[in-house]
C-alpha positions in Angstrom: 1.8 10.2 12.9 1.1 6.6 11.1 4.5 5.3 9.7 2.7 5.9 5.9 2.5 9.3 6.3 6.7 9.7 8.0 7.5 7.7 4.9 5.7 10.1 2.7 6.7 12.9 4.4 10.7 12.1 3.9 9.3 11.2 0.4 9.9 10.8 -2.5 7.9 7.1 -2.2 7.5 4.9 -4.9 4.3 2.8 -5.1 3.5 -0.1 -7.8 1.8 -0.6 -10.8 -1.3 -1.6 -12.2 -3.2 -4.9 -11.4 -5.8 -5.0 -13.8 -3.8 -4.5 -17.0 -0.9 -7.1 -15.5 -3.9 -9.5 -14.4 -5.0 -9.6 -17.9 -1.6 -9.8 -19.6 -1.2 -12.9 -17.2 -4.7 -14.5 -17.6 -6.0 -13.6 -20.9 -9.2 -12.6 -19.7 -11.2 -9.4 -18.9 -13.3 -9.7 -15.4 -16.2 -11.2 -16.2 -19.2 -13.4 -14.3 -16.8 -16.5 -13.6 -13.4 -14.5 -13.7 -13.8 -11.6 -11.3 -10.5 -9.7 -10.8 -11.6 -9.5 -7.4 -12.6 -12.4 -6.5 -9.3 -13.5 -6.8 -8.2 -12.3 -3.2 -9.9 -15.0 -2.1 -10.1 -17.5 -5.3 -7.0 -17.4 -6.6 -4.4 -15.8 -4.0 -1.5 -16.6 -5.3 -2.0 -15.4 -8.0 -2.1 -12.1 -6.6 0.5 -12.5 -4.6 2.4 -13.3 -7.3 1.6 -9.6 -8.9 2.4 -7.7 -5.5 5.9 -9.9 -5.3 7.3 -8.9 -9.0 6.1 -5.4 -7.8 8.1 -5.7 -4.7 11.1 -7.1 -6.6 10.5 -3.8 -8.9 11.7 -1.6 -6.3 7.8 -0.7 -4.6 7.7 0.5 -2.1 3.7 0.5 -1.2 1.2 -2.3 -2.7 -2.0 -1.0 -3.8 -4.9 -4.1 -2.9 -6.7 -5.5 -5.3 -10.0 -4.1 -4.0 -10.1 -1.2 -6.9 -13.7 -2.4 -8.2 -15.1 -4.6 -4.7 -17.8 -1.9 -3.4 -21.1 -3.8 -3.0 -22.6 -1.8 -6.4 -19.3 -3.5 -8.8 -19.9 -6.7 -7.1 -23.4 -6.5 -7.8 -22.9 -6.6 -11.4 -21.5 -10.0 -11.1 -23.5 -11.6 -8.7 -21.0 -11.3 -5.4 -22.3 -8.2 -3.7 -22.4 -10.6 -0.4 -18.7 -11.3 -0.8 -17.7 -7.1 -0.3 -16.1 -7.2 2.9 -14.4 -10.8 2.8 -12.8 -9.8 -0.8 -11.8 -6.3 0.4 -10.2 -8.4 3.9 -8.8 -11.1 1.7 -7.4 -8.5 -0.3 -5.5 -6.4 2.4 -4.2 -10.1 3.3 -2.8 -11.2 0.3 -0.9 -7.9 -0.3 0.4 -8.1 3.5 1.5 -11.7 3.3 3.5 -10.6 -0.2 5.7 -8.3 2.1 6.2 -10.4 4.4 7.3 -13.0 2.2 9.1 -10.2 0.7 11.1 -9.1 3.5 11.8 -12.8 5.3 13.1 -14.1 1.1 15.1 -10.6 0.7 16.2 -9.0 4.3 15.2 -5.6 2.9 14.5 -2.9 5.4 10.6 -1.7 5.1 8.9 -0.2 5.8 6.5 -1.2 3.4 2.9 -0.1 3.0 -0.3 -1.4 2.0 -3.2 1.1 0.3 -6.3 0.1 0.4 -7.7 1.0 -3.4 -11.5 2.1 -3.8 -12.6 2.9 -7.1 -15.5 5.3 -8.1 -18.9 4.0 -8.7 -22.8 4.9 -9.3 -24.7 4.0 -5.9 -26.0 6.5 -4.1 -24.0 8.1 -1.8 -23.1 5.9 1.3 -23.2 3.0 -0.5 -19.4 1.9 -0.2 -19.3 2.1 3.6 -19.2 -1.8 3.3 -16.0 -1.4 1.5 -14.7 1.5 3.5 -15.3 -0.6 7.0 -13.5 -3.5 5.4 -10.9 -1.7 4.3 -10.2 -0.7 7.6 -10.5 -2.8 10.1 -8.2 -5.4 7.7 -5.7 -2.9 9.0 -4.8 -1.0 5.7 -2.0 2.1 5.9 -3.7 4.8 4.3 -7.1 4.2 2.0 -6.5 5.0 -2.2 -9.3 6.8 -3.7 -8.2 6.0 -7.4 -9.9 7.3 -11.0 -12.4 9.6 -9.9 -13.7 11.9 -11.7 -16.6 13.3 -9.6 -15.2 15.7 -7.0 -18.2 15.6 -4.7 -18.4 12.0 -4.5 -14.7 11.9 -3.5 -15.6 14.4 -1.2 -17.8 12.7 0.7 -15.9 9.2 0.9 -13.0 11.4 2.6 -15.8 13.1 5.0 -16.9 9.6 6.1 -13.6 8.1 6.3 -13.1 10.6 8.7 -15.8 9.3 10.9 -14.8 5.8 10.5 -11.2 6.1 11.0 -10.0 9.7 12.2 -6.6 8.8 11.9 -5.8 7.0 8.7 -4.3 8.5 6.2 -6.3 9.0 2.4 -4.6 9.8 -1.0 -7.1 10.8 -3.4 -6.4 10.1 -7.1 -8.2 11.8 -9.6 -8.3 11.2 -13.0 -7.8 14.6 -14.9 -8.4 15.1 -18.7 -7.1 17.8 -20.7 -9.8 18.9 -23.4 -9.1 18.9 -27.3 -10.5 22.7 -27.2 -8.6 23.4 -24.2 -9.3 23.1 -19.8 -9.7 20.2 -18.2 -12.4 17.4 -17.3 -12.1 19.0 -13.5 -10.2 21.7 -12.7 -7.3 21.2 -10.6 -6.5 24.3 -8.6 -10.2 23.2 -7.4 -9.5 19.5 -6.9 -6.0 20.6 -5.2 -7.5 23.3 -2.6 -10.5 20.9 -1.7 -8.3 18.3 -0.9 -6.3 20.5 1.6 -9.3 21.5 3.0 -10.3 18.0 3.6 -6.7 17.6 5.1 -6.1 14.7 3.2 -2.4 12.8 2.7 -1.8 13.7 -0.7 -3.7 14.6 -3.5 -2.8 14.2 -7.2 -4.0 11.9 -10.6 -4.0 8.6 -12.1 -5.1 7.0 -15.2 -4.0 9.9 -17.1 -1.3 10.0 -20.1 1.9 11.2 -18.4 1.5 14.2 -20.9 -1.2 15.3 -18.2 0.1 14.2 -15.4 3.3 17.3 -16.3 0.3 19.5 -16.9 -1.1 18.8 -13.9 1.8 19.5 -12.0 2.0 22.7 -14.0 -1.6 24.0 -12.7 -0.8 23.1 -9.2 2.9 23.4 -8.3 2.6 26.7 -6.9 -0.2 26.8 -4.9 0.1 27.9 -1.4 -1.5 24.6 0.0 1.3 22.7 -2.1 4.2 24.9 -1.5 3.5 25.1 2.4 3.2 21.3 2.1 -0.7 21.7 3.6 -1.5 18.2 0.9 1.5 16.5 -0.7 1.4 15.6 -4.4 0.9 12.2 -5.8 1.2 10.8 -9.7 0.5 7.7 -10.9 0.0 7.9 -15.1 -0.3 5.5 -17.4 1.7 3.7 -19.6 1.8 6.3 -22.3 0.1 8.4 -24.3 0.5 8.2 -28.4 2.1 11.2 -29.4 3.1 12.0 -33.6 7.0 11.8 -34.4 7.8 11.9 -37.8 5.5 9.9 -39.8 4.5 8.1 -37.0 2.0 7.9 -34.3 4.3 6.2 -31.1 3.8 5.6 -27.4 6.5 6.0 -24.7 5.2 2.9 -22.6 8.8 1.6 -22.9 10.5 1.1 -19.0 13.1 3.3 -19.8 10.1 6.2 -20.7 8.9 5.8 -17.5 12.0 5.4 -15.8 12.8 8.9 -16.8 9.2 10.7 -16.4 9.5 9.2 -12.6 12.0 11.6 -12.3 10.4 14.5 -13.7 7.8 14.0 -11.4 9.9 13.7 -8.4 11.9 16.7 -9.6 9.2 18.3 -9.8 7.9 17.5 -5.9 5.4 14.9 -6.3 6.0 13.0 -3.1 3.6 9.8 -4.3 4.8 8.1 -7.5 3.7 5.0 -9.1 1.4 3.7 -12.1 -1.4 3.0 -13.5 -2.7 1.3 -16.9 -0.3 -0.8 -18.7 2.4 -0.1 -15.8 4.1 -3.2 -15.3 7.0 -4.7 -13.4 10.0 -3.5 -15.9 8.5 -0.1 -16.0 8.5 -0.1 -11.8 12.0 -1.4 -12.1 13.1 1.7 -14.3 11.3 4.2 -12.1 12.7 2.5 -9.5 16.3 2.6 -10.8 15.9 6.5 -11.9 15.2 7.0 -8.3 17.2 5.0 -7.0 20.2 7.6 -6.8 18.0 10.4 -5.2 19.2 11.3 -1.4 16.3 13.1 0.8 18.1 14.0 3.5 20.7 11.2 4.5 17.8 8.4 3.3 17.6 7.0 -0.1 14.3 6.0 -1.7 15.4 2.3 -1.4 17.3 0.5 1.4 19.3 -2.0 0.2 19.5 -5.7 1.6 22.3 -5.7 4.4 25.4 -7.3 2.9 27.3 -9.9 4.1 29.5 -9.3 7.1 32.0 -12.2 6.9 35.6 -10.9 7.0 37.2 -10.5 3.4 38.8 -13.8 1.7 42.7 -13.8 1.8 45.3 -13.6 -0.8 46.8 -16.4 0.2 43.2 -18.8 0.0 42.5 -17.5 -3.2 45.9 -18.8 -4.7 44.0 -22.0 -4.4 41.5 -21.3 -6.6 43.7 -22.6 -9.6 46.3 -22.4 -11.9 44.2 -18.9 -13.2 43.8 -17.2 -9.4 47.9 -18.4 -8.9 48.8 -16.9 -11.7 47.1 -13.1 -11.1 48.2 -13.3 -6.8 51.6 -14.4 -7.9 52.1 -11.8 -11.0 52.2 -14.2 -13.6 51.3 -13.7 -17.1 48.0 -14.8 -17.6 45.5 -15.8 -20.6 41.6 -15.8 -20.7 39.8 -16.2 -23.9 35.8 -15.3 -23.8 34.0 -17.5 -26.3 
């Protein structure tokens, strides 16, 4: 069993948040011919590195590679199709570098995992094999299919990945949305049952409103495949959706809201939880904080950096710190004024 699958089954496991919306926030520019986010993996790796580090510092255990739009068809729109293998391999390399730097600086205990991101596209079936092969050869811990709306396209990718790397875990996230007139753009039950048949590691939703993530759990939570853990659930919703409170339309994009949502999702059985559009490190930090107190067996979701092993300082040494310390240690009367 892979380390990622072992961590996922022990769960809950905290993934990171958005890449694209955070790069936009930090650069002030949308992806364009001279400013393609996926090209940053090779051309401006330090920018991507800092995003990954921010999520690790917030508590994420899984990093999603900056390769969502790094398929040949997507890159061709910017004249970069010839760089498909390079940019995918570089995306994995910069995520690995971030984990290495973080562990060295914080002494945090792993394991940490790299998820190779693949987004949907309009290319004929089989056109994205080049991206799949590059991510597999670069050594991702799992492949994450994100924001798919076509079940057949997602199914085809999973089946081709099984041929290319039979033992590599796959997580499939569909952008499921509830229609105003009722129902879904794709039946959640049909989706989860199909993913269970394909033996994917986890199936769930991403790039959806928080309320839709919760509604998805309502729809699939009692399926035999879910109850028997033949397929685990994932949820990576967007920062918020608009809803009416009194006379105002408000969003729940604040970090505390996302922290509370993370606990609701995990309490309802989600094994892999994270965020999508507009979910940034402050939101991840709150999600981590809300989940920190939970126990899975004997294990916490997050293993803190080891404490110092030096012996405690004696009272005699503390008395030498100054007049205030001597008074406190000798039982004298001390006055402290805070300005």
